C-alpha positions, 0 to 999 in steps of 0.5 A, spaced: 638 775 809 645 776 811 648 783 808 652 779 803 646 776 800 643 782 800 649 785 796 649 780 791 641 780 790 642 788 789 647 787 784 643 781 781 637 786 780 642 792 777 645 787 772 638 785 770 636 792 769 642 794 766 640 789 760 633 791 760 635 798 759 641 797 754 636 793 750 631 798 750 636 803 748 637 799 742 630 798 740 629 805 739 632 804 732 630 796 731 625 791 732 626 786 737 626 780 732 633 783 729 636 784 736 642 780 738 644 777 745 651 780 744 649 787 742 645 787 748 651 785 753 655 789 749 651 795 750 650 794 757 658 793 758 657 785 760 660 779 758 655 775 754 654 769 759 651 774 764 645 774 760 643 767 761 643 768 768 637 773 767 634 771 761 633 765 757 633 768 750 632 775 747 624 774 747 624 772 754 627 779 755 622 782 751 617 779 755 620 782 761 620 789 758 612 788 757 611 787 764 616 793 766 612 797 761 605 795 762 605 791 769 606 798 773 600 801 770 595 796 773 595 799 780 594 806 778 589 805 773 585 801 779 586 806 783 583 811 778 577 807 777 576 806 784 577 813 786 571 817 784 564 815 782 564 821 777 565 817 770 568 824 767 573 825 772 575 818 771 576 819 764 580 825 764 585 822 769 586 815 765 588 820 759 592 824 764 595 817 766 597 815 759 599 822 757 604 822 763 607 815 762 608 816 755 612 823 756 616 820 762 617 813 758 617 814 751 622 809 749 618 803 753 611 805 749 615 806 742 617 798 744 610 796 745 607 800 739 612 796 735 612 789 738 604 789 739 604 786 732 611 784 731 615 778 729 616 775 736 610 771 738 612 771 746 612 778 746 606 779 742 602 774 747 605 778 753 602 784 750 595 781 748 595 778 755 596 785 759 591 788 755 586 783 756 587 784 764 586 791 763 580 790 759 577 785 765 579 790 770 575 796 767 569 791 766 569 789 773 569 797 775 564 798 770 560 792 773 560 795 780 556 802 777 549 803 778 548 803 770 550 796 769 544 793 771 542 788 765 549 788 762 551 781 760 558 780 762 561 779 755 558 786 753 562 789 759 568 786 757 567 788 750 566 795 753 572 795 757 576 792 751 574 799 747 576 803 752 583 799 753 584 799 745 582 807 745 588 808 750 593 804 746 591 808 740 592 815 744 599 812 747 601 811 739 598 818 738 602 822 743 608 818 741 607 821 734 605 828 736 611 829 741 610 834 747 609 840 743 602 837 741 600 832 746 595 837 749 591 837 743 591 829 743 589 828 750 583 833 749 581 829 743 582 822 746 578 825 752 572 827 747 572 820 744 572 816 750 566 820 752 563 818 745 564 811 747 561 812 754 555 816 751 554 810 746 554 805 752 548 809 756 544 807 750 546 800 749 540 797 753 535 801 749 529 798 746 531 798 738 526 802 734 520 799 731 522 796 724 529 796 725 
């Protein structure tokens, strides 16, 4: 790549990020469905035509925000799941990962919490797709554990989904609590995850007589 081409590419990336940052700032006060393209470009200090060089429309920008917020977590969660055979350590590390990211990127997670059930279809679908992928990753990690013998694939996926749903709930609770109370929220989240893990240990138990 020539120096000139590299400069252009860097400028393109900076402009794209400026649009994402401007949108995120505006979304602190409103939903994506009410966000206007001109609002975003004005906040970014760009001409409206610049928007279309990077995004087809505002929903496409929203999908990019979803990928930016959740996509980066996949590698980190994968590393935690593969990092130790101690399930309690993994649960603690998972909670701490969410806690740290919510603390560092509250606007991103407020956006996810609001738009998960919001009025913009492509964004709802993008969030759901990311959460399904997380559930599949967790299920794959659980399948590799010694206690997974006899588990059906659909049950492992259900358990992975329970863990992921709880982490989403935890992120929302951390946002509501704020930094002053996030230790309590994280502690409660860890205990709830252990309760799920304890139930999973008995999933394959024979049902009681007469049940």
